[in-house]
Every structure is written in C-alpha cells, then in structure tokens.
Backbone bond lengths (Angstrom), bond angles and torsions (degrees), N, CA, C in turn:
res aa  C-N    CA-C-N  psi(-1)  N-CA   C-N-CA  omega(-1)  CA-C   N-CA-C  phi
1 M - - - 1.453 - - 1.521 109.44 -
2 P 1.360 118.59 156.74 1.452 120.67 -177.80 1.522 113.29 -80.76
3 L 1.302 117.27 61.23 1.454 123.16 170.05 1.522 107.10 -122.97
4 T 1.321 116.80 143.61 1.450 118.69 175.46 1.525 109.48 -68.82
5 E 1.310 116.39 167.87 1.460 120.20 -179.07 1.528 111.06 -60.10
6 L 1.333 116.92 -43.39 1.458 119.84 -179.56 1.524 111.11 -68.39
7 Q 1.336 117.04 -41.19 1.465 119.75 175.83 1.530 110.92 -57.72
8 S 1.321 115.71 -43.72 1.465 119.85 179.99 1.523 111.53 -62.14
9 Q 1.317 116.36 -43.44 1.462 120.59 179.44 1.523 111.53 -61.83
10 I 1.320 115.93 -44.74 1.466 120.12 -178.79 1.528 110.70 -68.00
11 A 1.334 116.84 -43.41 1.468 120.31 179.88 1.524 111.27 -61.81
12 R 1.327 116.78 -41.54 1.466 120.30 178.10 1.525 111.05 -63.79
13 L 1.312 116.31 -40.09 1.457 120.29 -178.63 1.526 111.31 -68.32
14 L 1.335 116.15 -45.60 1.458 120.15 -175.14 1.526 113.59 -79.20
15 C 1.328 117.50 -8.28 1.465 119.61 -178.64 1.520 111.79 -59.74
16 K 1.337 117.28 -30.52 1.466 120.20 -177.87 1.526 112.30 -69.37
17 N 1.325 117.56 -17.50 1.462 121.35 178.35 1.525 112.98 -96.43
18 R 1.312 118.14 -2.20 1.454 120.06 -176.06 1.529 111.31 -81.83
19 T 1.307 114.54 142.45 1.461 123.37 179.79 1.523 107.77 -138.61
20 P 1.332 118.98 170.97 1.467 119.19 178.81 1.527 114.02 -57.73
21 D 1.342 118.17 -25.50 1.472 119.67 178.71 1.528 112.25 -102.04
22 S 1.335 117.18 14.05 1.463 122.74 175.45 1.522 107.03 -150.13
23 H 1.326 117.32 91.10 1.460 120.90 -167.76 1.529 111.88 -133.71
24 L 1.327 115.21 156.94 1.462 121.76 176.49 1.524 109.29 -71.12
25 A 1.340 115.75 138.04 1.467 120.98 177.89 1.525 108.19 -143.77
26 G 1.326 116.70 -161.81 1.457 120.18 176.20 1.514 114.25 69.31
27 G 1.335 114.65 -160.95 1.461 120.73 -174.05 1.508 114.45 -62.11
28 A 1.324 117.88 -37.60 1.463 120.24 -179.19 1.520 111.35 -62.58
29 A 1.337 116.78 -36.50 1.463 120.15 178.49 1.526 111.23 -74.26
30 I 1.331 117.15 -35.68 1.466 120.37 178.17 1.526 110.70 -66.32
31 H 1.326 116.45 -45.13 1.466 120.99 -173.41 1.527 111.34 -98.07
32 F 1.296 114.34 49.13 1.451 119.87 -176.65 1.530 112.24 -88.20
33 K 1.337 115.99 -25.28 1.462 120.27 -175.70 1.530 111.14 -79.99
34 P 1.341 117.15 152.63 1.475 120.29 -177.21 1.523 114.21 -62.86
35 N 1.359 118.03 -24.41 1.461 120.13 -176.53 1.516 113.08 -87.29
36 S 1.314 117.66 5.87 1.453 120.80 179.96 1.522 111.09 -71.50
37 L 1.332 115.83 150.81 1.464 121.20 -176.43 1.521 112.56 -90.16
38 R 1.338 116.81 -38.38 1.468 120.87 -168.77 1.525 112.59 -105.42
39 Y 1.313 115.57 138.88 1.455 122.11 170.64 1.525 108.90 -89.63
40 S 1.312 117.03 133.31 1.458 119.91 172.29 1.529 108.27 -81.26
41 K 1.327 116.67 145.22 1.457 120.44 -178.05 1.527 112.94 -90.68
42 D 1.331 117.25 -2.62 1.458 119.10 -177.92 1.525 110.84 -147.14
43 L 1.312 115.75 177.56 1.455 123.32 174.42 1.529 107.49 -120.18
44 D 1.322 116.69 127.00 1.462 121.65 -178.11 1.525 109.26 -115.57
45 Y 1.328 115.90 125.13 1.459 121.29 176.45 1.526 108.93 -114.44
46 F 1.340 115.87 122.88 1.458 122.07 -178.06 1.519 110.18 -100.69
47 H 1.345 114.97 149.13 1.462 121.11 -176.14 1.521 110.14 -136.68
48 D 1.319 115.74 149.74 1.456 120.86 -173.45 1.524 114.17 -80.54
49 S 1.320 118.39 -8.26 1.459 121.15 178.82 1.525 109.52 -150.93
50 V 1.336 115.22 159.43 1.460 120.83 177.15 1.521 110.46 -61.62
51 E 1.329 115.64 -40.88 1.465 120.53 -179.41 1.525 111.33 -63.35
52 R 1.328 116.48 -36.37 1.473 119.96 -177.83 1.524 110.90 -68.54
53 V 1.325 117.28 -30.13 1.466 120.27 176.02 1.522 109.87 -58.38
54 A 1.326 115.94 -46.64 1.466 120.75 -176.84 1.520 111.85 -65.16
55 T 1.337 117.09 -44.88 1.467 119.30 -177.97 1.526 111.30 -69.50
56 A 1.334 117.00 -38.33 1.470 120.19 179.56 1.522 110.93 -66.10
57 F 1.323 117.12 -42.30 1.457 119.60 178.42 1.525 110.86 -62.01
58 A 1.316 117.36 -43.98 1.465 120.53 -179.89 1.528 110.70 -60.12
59 E 1.338 116.67 -42.73 1.469 120.67 179.23 1.520 110.91 -65.32
60 D 1.333 116.48 -43.82 1.459 120.80 -178.43 1.527 111.61 -68.76
61 Q 1.316 116.80 -41.19 1.467 120.27 178.91 1.519 110.70 -61.18
62 E 1.313 117.22 -44.47 1.465 120.54 179.07 1.522 111.14 -60.72
63 L 1.320 116.59 -44.18 1.458 120.95 -179.58 1.522 111.55 -65.51
64 L 1.324 117.11 -44.06 1.460 121.04 -179.47 1.527 111.59 -62.84
65 E 1.313 116.59 -46.57 1.457 119.77 -177.47 1.525 111.33 -68.97
66 R 1.316 116.59 -31.50 1.464 119.86 176.52 1.527 111.65 -65.91
67 E 1.335 115.21 -27.79 1.471 120.05 -179.87 1.525 112.94 -95.72
68 G 1.324 117.07 12.03 1.454 120.64 173.60 1.510 116.75 92.20
69 Y 1.325 118.11 10.74 1.464 121.34 177.14 1.527 110.05 -90.23
70 Q 1.315 116.19 149.83 1.462 122.05 171.79 1.527 108.57 -96.87
71 V 1.321 116.79 134.75 1.460 121.81 178.99 1.520 107.88 -117.90
72 E 1.329 116.75 107.66 1.459 122.22 -179.63 1.532 108.94 -106.66
73 I 1.316 117.00 113.69 1.463 121.71 -176.44 1.527 110.00 -78.27
74 D 1.338 116.17 123.73 1.461 121.99 176.10 1.527 111.65 -90.09
75 L 1.321 116.13 -38.02 1.456 121.10 -177.55 1.524 108.87 -151.64
76 K 1.328 115.74 133.87 1.455 120.14 179.02 1.512 109.21 -140.33
77 Q 1.328 115.79 118.12 1.451 122.03 177.85 1.524 107.91 -149.17
78 P 1.333 118.48 165.22 1.463 119.25 -178.91 1.530 111.69 -56.39
79 G 1.311 115.41 122.67 1.455 120.32 177.69 1.510 116.04 86.93
80 Y 1.335 118.16 -1.03 1.466 119.25 -180.00 1.516 110.78 -156.98
81 I 1.331 115.97 127.60 1.461 122.24 176.08 1.524 107.97 -135.80
82 R 1.316 115.93 130.48 1.466 121.67 176.95 1.516 108.59 -122.83
83 A 1.333 115.35 132.89 1.462 119.46 -178.11 1.520 110.67 -144.12
84 K 1.327 116.04 157.51 1.461 122.48 169.10 1.521 107.87 -98.58
85 V 1.314 115.37 128.93 1.456 120.91 177.34 1.522 106.94 -107.71
86 K 1.329 116.20 121.38 1.461 121.25 -171.75 1.529 111.58 -121.69
87 K 1.333 112.86 150.25 1.463 119.81 172.27 1.516 108.75 -163.69
88 Q 1.308 116.65 128.39 1.458 123.78 176.67 1.531 112.40 52.07
89 G 1.323 115.96 44.72 1.457 120.74 174.69 1.512 116.18 84.50
90 A 1.316 117.85 -9.14 1.468 121.23 178.47 1.529 109.54 -103.30
91 A 1.340 116.45 152.76 1.462 120.48 -177.40 1.519 110.72 -141.97
92 V 1.334 115.21 148.49 1.463 122.70 176.86 1.525 107.82 -135.16
93 K 1.323 116.09 136.87 1.459 120.27 174.05 1.525 108.50 -80.08
94 V 1.321 116.19 131.11 1.462 121.92 177.84 1.524 107.88 -126.33
95 E 1.332 116.68 134.82 1.454 121.68 -179.70 1.523 110.52 -122.75
96 W 1.324 115.28 139.28 1.463 123.50 173.43 1.521 106.00 -117.25
97 A 1.326 118.25 118.37 1.456 120.31 -172.35 1.521 111.99 -138.41
98 H 1.322 114.81 152.95 1.461 121.57 173.40 1.518 108.69 -85.28
99 D 1.329 116.80 132.83 1.451 122.24 175.20 1.521 108.07 -136.57
100 S 1.295 116.75 155.48 1.462 120.80 -178.99 1.522 111.26 -56.77
101 A 1.331 115.57 138.02 1.459 120.51 176.41 1.526 111.65 -78.10
102 W 1.336 116.82 -5.79 1.466 120.72 178.51 1.525 108.94 -73.29
103 R 1.314 115.97 120.91 1.455 120.80 179.59 1.524 109.83 -156.50
104 F 1.309 115.50 170.52 1.457 120.32 -177.83 1.525 112.66 -85.74
105 M 1.324 116.78 -34.47 1.455 121.07 -176.17 1.533 110.25 -130.97
106 P 1.332 117.57 151.54 1.465 119.00 173.43 1.531 109.86 -66.28
107 P 1.337 118.00 153.29 1.466 119.86 173.58 1.526 110.60 -57.09
108 V 1.311 115.90 151.89 1.460 121.19 -179.46 1.525 109.72 -107.12
109 K 1.318 116.40 150.98 1.453 120.61 -178.55 1.516 110.37 -98.47
110 N 1.317 114.24 130.93 1.455 121.83 179.69 1.520 107.89 -121.82
111 E 1.311 117.20 134.24 1.465 119.67 -176.00 1.529 112.34 -66.01
112 F 1.310 117.06 -20.54 1.468 120.53 -178.24 1.527 111.98 -87.59
113 T 1.335 117.41 -42.96 1.469 121.14 -175.09 1.520 113.29 -111.33
114 G 1.330 118.88 -2.73 1.446 119.98 -171.99 1.518 109.04 77.70
115 Y 1.318 118.32 -147.24 1.456 120.92 179.73 1.523 111.16 -73.33
116 Q 1.335 115.30 140.16 1.448 120.40 174.12 1.526 109.03 -143.27
117 L 1.320 115.94 158.07 1.448 121.22 -178.02 1.527 109.68 -61.27
118 H 1.327 115.91 139.71 1.458 121.00 -178.25 1.528 110.89 -61.17
119 P 1.343 118.16 144.43 1.468 120.41 -179.79 1.526 113.98 -53.72
120 I 1.317 117.37 -34.67 1.464 120.39 178.66 1.530 110.73 -62.90
121 D 1.334 116.71 -45.24 1.461 119.93 -179.77 1.522 111.89 -72.35
122 L 1.329 117.23 -33.67 1.459 119.80 172.80 1.529 110.27 -60.14
123 A 1.322 116.31 -41.07 1.459 121.30 -178.74 1.525 111.39 -66.51
124 I 1.316 117.21 -43.79 1.466 121.04 -178.97 1.523 110.32 -68.68
125 N 1.320 117.34 -41.46 1.465 120.35 176.29 1.525 111.42 -59.36
126 K 1.316 116.14 -42.71 1.465 119.66 -178.52 1.527 111.19 -67.86
127 T 1.322 117.53 -34.69 1.462 120.96 175.90 1.526 110.70 -60.36
128 L 1.322 116.45 -45.58 1.460 121.24 178.20 1.530 111.21 -67.15
129 T 1.324 116.27 -36.66 1.466 120.03 178.73 1.519 111.43 -63.80
130 L 1.330 117.06 -45.85 1.464 120.59 -179.43 1.523 111.20 -65.21
131 A 1.319 117.69 -32.96 1.467 120.45 176.82 1.522 111.02 -65.92
132 G 1.332 116.34 -29.48 1.451 120.49 -174.93 1.516 115.61 -94.26
133 R 1.321 118.01 -15.15 1.460 120.37 179.30 1.518 109.49 -149.52
134 D 1.314 115.78 154.20 1.462 121.48 -175.57 1.521 109.29 -109.23
135 E 1.325 116.09 83.57 1.464 121.75 -177.32 1.531 109.86 -119.77
136 P 1.337 118.28 131.31 1.462 120.82 178.67 1.529 113.36 -55.10
137 R 1.342 117.39 -36.50 1.467 119.12 -178.96 1.525 111.35 -64.78
138 D 1.333 116.89 -36.94 1.462 120.25 178.39 1.522 110.83 -68.39
139 F 1.321 116.17 -35.67 1.469 120.68 177.81 1.532 110.26 -63.14
140 L 1.332 117.71 -46.22 1.462 120.48 177.08 1.527 110.98 -63.42
141 D 1.317 115.82 -39.42 1.466 119.66 -179.88 1.521 111.54 -61.24
142 I 1.339 116.65 -44.92 1.458 118.94 -176.15 1.522 110.97 -68.31
143 L 1.323 117.98 -36.01 1.468 119.55 177.16 1.531 110.91 -64.55
144 Y 1.315 116.30 -38.35 1.469 120.39 176.26 1.528 110.02 -64.93
145 I 1.316 116.95 -41.90 1.463 122.04 179.92 1.526 111.00 -63.69
146 L 1.326 117.46 -41.02 1.466 120.46 -179.91 1.524 110.96 -61.52
147 K 1.305 116.15 -31.87 1.464 120.43 178.90 1.515 111.83 -78.60
148 E 1.331 116.93 -35.51 1.459 121.00 -171.56 1.534 114.77 -98.27
149 T 1.333 117.88 -24.50 1.463 118.96 -168.04 1.515 114.02 -122.58
150 L 1.335 117.81 -68.04 1.463 121.82 -177.18 1.524 110.03 -152.43
151 P 1.338 117.62 153.24 1.462 120.18 173.95 1.530 111.46 -67.70
152 L 1.317 115.71 162.11 1.454 121.89 -173.49 1.525 112.66 -63.56
153 G 1.323 118.13 -38.66 1.455 120.64 -179.17 1.513 112.27 -60.54
154 A 1.322 116.67 -44.11 1.469 120.82 179.09 1.524 111.35 -66.22
155 L 1.328 116.89 -33.73 1.463 120.39 178.14 1.521 111.36 -69.59
156 C 1.330 117.62 -43.61 1.462 120.70 177.04 1.521 110.36 -62.55
157 W 1.312 116.58 -40.58 1.462 121.87 -179.45 1.530 110.69 -60.54
158 A 1.322 116.87 -45.51 1.464 121.20 -178.87 1.522 111.36 -75.36
159 A 1.342 117.03 -35.84 1.466 120.74 -176.96 1.518 112.06 -61.83
160 A 1.324 117.51 -26.18 1.461 120.90 176.71 1.524 111.31 -68.15
161 G 1.315 117.47 -16.94 1.457 121.30 172.93 1.511 111.84 -82.97
162 K 1.321 116.74 -32.71 1.465 121.00 176.86 1.529 110.37 -72.35
163 D 1.316 116.64 -40.06 1.466 121.87 178.36 1.525 108.73 -126.73
164 P 1.339 117.50 90.68 1.468 121.05 -175.74 1.522 114.12 -63.90
165 G 1.324 118.44 -6.92 1.463 120.46 174.50 1.517 112.31 -68.99
166 F 1.322 116.78 -15.67 1.454 122.59 177.61 1.518 110.71 -103.54
167 T 1.322 115.20 151.89 1.457 121.44 158.46 1.525 106.21 -102.49
168 P 1.318 118.52 161.12 1.473 118.27 177.32 1.534 112.59 -55.69
169 M 1.332 116.38 -38.29 1.459 118.59 -177.69 1.527 111.88 -74.17
170 S 1.320 118.30 -37.75 1.475 118.97 178.23 1.523 110.37 -66.38
171 L 1.311 116.80 -34.37 1.462 121.03 176.10 1.525 110.32 -66.12
172 L 1.328 115.99 -42.48 1.465 119.90 179.15 1.525 111.23 -64.16
173 E 1.323 117.38 -36.66 1.463 120.13 179.41 1.526 111.28 -62.74
174 L 1.328 117.01 -37.75 1.463 120.15 175.39 1.527 110.91 -66.45
175 L 1.316 117.24 -40.41 1.461 121.33 -179.10 1.528 111.81 -66.87
176 K 1.316 116.93 -27.49 1.470 119.94 178.17 1.523 111.87 -63.99
177 R 1.325 116.99 -19.90 1.464 121.13 178.64 1.528 112.71 -81.57
178 R 1.320 116.52 -8.29 1.462 121.15 -178.26 1.531 110.34 -93.19
179 G 1.324 115.30 166.93 1.461 120.20 176.46 1.505 114.63 95.36
180 R 1.366 117.67 6.02 1.462 120.28 -179.54 1.532 109.37 -98.77
181 Y 1.309 114.99 76.62 1.462 120.63 -174.00 1.518 110.89 -119.83
182 R 1.316 114.48 160.46 1.443 122.40 173.16 1.525 108.70 -109.96
183 Q 1.331 115.65 161.91 1.459 120.02 -176.79 1.521 111.90 -56.58
184 E 1.337 117.25 -38.89 1.458 120.34 -177.74 1.533 113.13 -68.13
185 D 1.338 117.31 -18.66 1.461 120.00 178.83 1.534 111.75 -64.78
186 F 1.320 116.30 -20.66 1.456 120.42 -177.37 1.531 112.48 -99.12
187 S 1.340 116.49 1.34 1.462 120.07 -173.51 1.528 112.81 -67.74
188 R 1.324 118.50 -26.99 1.466 120.32 -177.94 1.527 113.05 -86.66
189 L 1.334 116.24 -3.01 1.460 119.89 179.35 1.523 110.58 -87.58
190 M 1.329 116.37 152.26 1.463 122.15 175.41 1.528 108.14 -90.30
191 L 1.337 116.52 104.56 1.453 121.44 -175.67 1.522 110.79 -118.40
192 K 1.315 116.16 149.25 1.459 120.70 178.82 1.526 111.61 -73.99
193 E 1.326 116.23 -26.78 1.463 120.49 -178.70 1.525 109.05 -155.31
194 K 1.309 116.30 163.39 1.463 120.79 178.95 1.515 109.75 -69.25
195 I 1.333 116.51 139.68 1.453 120.27 -178.61 1.525 110.88 -86.48
196 D 1.325 116.03 155.75 1.454 123.06 172.93 1.521 106.52 -102.50
197 L 1.319 117.29 99.44 1.458 121.78 -172.34 1.529 111.89 -64.92
198 V 1.309 117.61 -35.43 1.468 120.89 178.64 1.526 109.92 -64.37
199 Q 1.313 116.20 -44.65 1.465 120.48 179.26 1.525 111.19 -64.09
200 L 1.338 117.28 -42.49 1.456 120.64 179.46 1.531 111.10 -62.75
201 K 1.323 116.58 -39.83 1.463 121.06 178.94 1.522 110.55 -62.87
202 Q 1.305 117.00 -42.36 1.461 120.86 178.86 1.530 110.77 -63.37
203 Q 1.315 116.42 -42.01 1.463 120.58 177.84 1.526 111.24 -61.86
204 W 1.326 115.89 -41.00 1.461 120.61 -177.91 1.526 111.84 -67.97
205 L 1.322 116.75 -44.29 1.459 120.08 179.14 1.524 111.35 -63.29
206 A 1.318 116.64 -38.64 1.464 120.33 177.25 1.526 110.96 -66.14
207 A 1.334 116.09 -40.07 1.469 120.22 179.11 1.522 110.97 -64.09
208 L 1.333 117.46 -40.89 1.463 121.49 178.80 1.524 111.04 -63.91
209 E 1.313 116.69 -42.67 1.464 120.88 -179.38 1.526 110.77 -64.91
210 E 1.332 116.09 -44.13 1.465 119.90 179.20 1.527 111.19 -66.04
211 A 1.325 116.37 -36.60 1.460 120.60 -179.86 1.526 110.93 -64.26
212 E 1.331 116.98 -43.16 1.460 119.62 -179.92 1.526 111.30 -63.11
213 A 1.318 116.56 -41.00 1.464 120.14 178.18 1.524 111.03 -64.18
214 F 1.322 117.23 -40.23 1.469 121.20 179.97 1.532 110.09 -64.41
215 I 1.335 117.01 -47.64 1.468 121.15 -176.71 1.526 110.66 -62.86
216 Q 1.308 117.18 -39.52 1.460 120.81 -177.04 1.519 112.84 -67.73
217 Q 1.332 117.78 -25.25 1.459 118.87 -177.03 1.522 114.54 -99.37
218 R 1.365 117.61 0.81 1.464 120.15 178.16 1.529 110.44 -90.90
219 P 1.343 118.05 146.77 1.467 121.08 178.99 1.523 111.78 -72.14
220 P 1.341 118.21 132.89 1.470 121.33 -178.41 1.521 113.78 -56.93
221 S 1.315 118.39 -26.86 1.471 121.23 -179.20 1.523 112.51 -65.61
222 E 1.334 117.07 -15.18 1.466 121.25 -177.68 1.527 113.22 -103.27
223 I 1.327 117.52 6.24 1.461 120.32 -179.17 1.530 110.81 -56.50
224 G 1.312 116.02 135.02 1.463 121.13 177.71 1.508 114.34 97.89
225 C 1.322 117.90 2.72 1.468 119.61 -177.71 1.525 111.33 -109.09
226 L 1.309 114.57 162.20 1.455 123.54 165.20 1.522 107.80 -100.76
227 Y 1.320 116.21 164.31 1.459 121.22 177.77 1.528 108.66 -118.79
228 Y 1.315 114.87 120.19 1.469 120.05 -178.01 1.523 109.68 -107.57
229 S 1.326 115.99 131.27 1.457 122.06 178.24 1.524 109.72 -102.21
230 P 1.346 118.82 108.33 1.466 120.47 176.55 1.530 112.13 -60.06
231 E 1.326 115.93 -33.01 1.469 119.79 -179.47 1.524 111.09 -66.24
232 K 1.328 117.15 -43.20 1.459 121.58 -178.57 1.526 112.46 -90.53
233 E 1.347 116.36 -11.15 1.468 123.48 179.82 1.532 111.68 57.29
234 R 1.315 115.66 43.37 1.461 120.43 177.59 1.526 109.03 -163.24
235 F 1.332 114.85 168.14 1.453 120.49 174.74 1.521 109.54 -80.74
236 I 1.336 115.92 142.91 1.458 120.68 -176.94 1.525 109.93 -137.74
237 A 1.322 115.65 168.91 1.463 122.48 166.82 1.525 105.11 -101.46
238 P 1.336 117.65 98.59 1.467 119.69 -169.28 1.525 113.63 -67.56
239 T 1.323 114.25 144.43 1.454 122.62 170.70 1.529 107.00 -107.03
240 K 1.292 117.41 175.09 1.462 120.43 -179.00 1.527 112.03 -59.39
241 S 1.323 116.80 -29.31 1.461 120.33 -176.96 1.521 113.70 -74.93
242 D 1.335 117.84 -23.85 1.472 118.36 -176.38 1.527 114.34 -125.82
243 E 1.348 118.07 4.16 1.455 118.25 -176.37 1.521 113.13 -75.90
244 K 1.335 119.03 -19.92 1.456 121.11 -176.99 1.519 112.23 -60.76
245 G 1.315 117.65 -38.36 1.461 120.34 -177.88 1.514 114.12 -91.18
246 C 1.352 118.01 1.87 1.464 120.52 -176.63 1.524 111.86 -76.37
247 L 1.301 115.01 147.26 1.458 122.19 175.40 1.520 109.05 -103.94
248 L 1.332 116.40 136.34 1.456 120.73 174.35 1.525 108.49 -77.33
249 H 1.328 115.60 130.02 1.460 120.81 -176.19 1.533 108.80 -125.51
250 F 1.336 116.31 115.43 1.459 121.47 -179.69 1.526 110.13 -107.58
251 G 1.316 115.78 153.10 1.452 120.62 179.52 1.512 112.29 -80.31
252 R 1.337 114.91 169.85 1.457 121.92 176.54 1.532 107.38 -165.91
253 P 1.329 118.80 167.78 1.466 119.60 177.10 1.531 111.66 -56.57
254 G 1.319 116.06 126.56 1.458 120.88 -179.36 1.504 114.50 89.65
255 G 1.344 117.24 -17.80 1.458 120.63 -177.14 1.518 111.40 78.54
256 V 1.317 116.26 165.19 1.462 120.73 -178.17 1.525 109.12 -152.09
257 L 1.313 116.43 143.47 1.454 120.68 176.53 1.526 109.80 -72.68
258 P 1.325 118.46 149.82 1.469 120.37 176.44 1.527 110.59 -56.57
259 Q 1.325 115.79 134.84 1.455 120.82 -178.50 1.524 109.82 -91.08
260 V 1.327 116.08 107.79 1.458 121.94 177.52 1.516 108.27 -121.16
261 R 1.296 116.27 158.05 1.473 119.67 -176.14 1.519 112.08 -61.78
262 E 1.294 115.38 -43.75 1.465 119.39 177.23 1.527 107.42 -119.06
263 Q 1.337 114.71 98.17 1.467 119.01 -177.50 1.512 110.28 -64.64
264 Q 1.314 115.73 122.58 1.455 121.44 -179.28 1.506 108.57 -109.12
265 S 1.310 116.92 148.59 1.466 120.82 177.63 1.514 108.27 -69.85
266 S 1.305 115.94 143.20 1.456 122.12 179.23 1.522 108.77 -154.69
267 S 1.319 115.15 -177.35 1.461 119.35 -179.60 1.513 112.55 -70.71
268 Y 1.328 118.46 -8.18 1.440 121.51 179.70 1.515 110.96 -83.43
C-alpha cells in the first residue's frame, strides 16, 4: 500500500485506539489500496466532537510514547492538534481534528488501520476540498476517486447535501477552474511513478463534461442524495436503464447504511 514504513508502523499501532467517532481520514485513507499513485505525507484522524479530539490524542500519545516514539506537538488548540511523531531519525506528521459527524455512511473497520472514513465520504469530502483550493495533490486524488469510487457528477450531486451552500452546478463551475497545472507542480509530491499530464488533462475534461450532463438530467428534488443500486450492491451514477431500481440515500449524523428490504452483506 502507498504508506511509508513509518506511517504503516504508526497506523498499525494506533488502530487499536480507533472507534467510529475517531477514525483515519484524509489522503492516507484515500490512498490505501496498492494501485494508488500518490503517497500521503501525513496521517489524519477525524473526530466527531472537539472533546473527542482531546481524549483521542491523549490515548494515542500515551500508546506511542510507551512504544518508544517521540511525540512533538507543533500546534494544540480546541478541536485540532498537530504533532511530529519520530522514531530512529524518521518523522511523520500526524493530525487529530474535529470534523462534522454528518456523513453518508458509517466509518468502516479495517484490520490494518482500525476505523476509517468510508470511501464514499472520503470522495465527497475531497470533491468539496478541490472546489475550495487549487492543489495538485487534490487534483490527483479526485482523478483516482473517479476511477475507484464514483463519477464526478454523482459526487457533485451528493456534495450539495453535505454543504447546502452549493448546488451541484455551482460546485461543478468551481471545479472547472481546476486542472491547470504544469509538470513541475507535481514535483514536491511523493508519487509511485511519473504522471502523464496530457492524459490526466484529457481525463479531467471528460469527467467535467460527463458531470454536467448528469447534473442537468437529474430532478432538482433529489439534490444532495447518493443513488444506491441493490442489484449491484454499490452506489452508482444512474442512467435511464438502471435508475428505476435505485434507492435515494441521504446523509445524516453518524452516517447510515442503505435501507433495502433484505439487507445483504457487502463491502460497506
């Protein structure tokens, strides 16, 4: 997986302290699969309350120091703590932060990292992040997400439920401003291989075009939802051929599993 050796060691150690309200998120959770391109430079743990940030950090700090790690706090304030975790000359930035408990799915449990934010919520968060800032790492992340999780139109559609200040189309208009990068913009990132900027640009333009077509053909009364296919047992961007059997899935505090008549086990 695309984690450094030290990141892997720390994630394995801290997994025993993870709970549904204290879970791995951010780039490390997105790029967890072996086929991912980008290495995240830090570990981000999200929490459902300001108070939970403090208790989780205290538990993690005690565990890390007991196992021989040094924990040097860079910043500590209510709801956010950033520290460098060091061992044998190597260091990793680790963050403990408060994030909204409003999400589409409950966190999922992974034997390697403990609880982590569901891929669907990671994808929607990253969509909103890219709309709000122009960072090459976010651009690579969203292209990876479009391949692994959901198309851009479905993400914009659902993201308007996470942040009602947006409509799907206003969010897409912001995203159209992204993707104007040069090769050197990616030089500071930790990548498994050199990127093909021309190919990435083509993928992005195609994703934007498909997203606009998807948003224009969806009914406004459904803005803010995901579409779950019981037949495929996953979330999809429905077309006319498969939308009849889709279930509308809205977020809520803590997240919720798709409600189907006969709940079947799945990767969710």
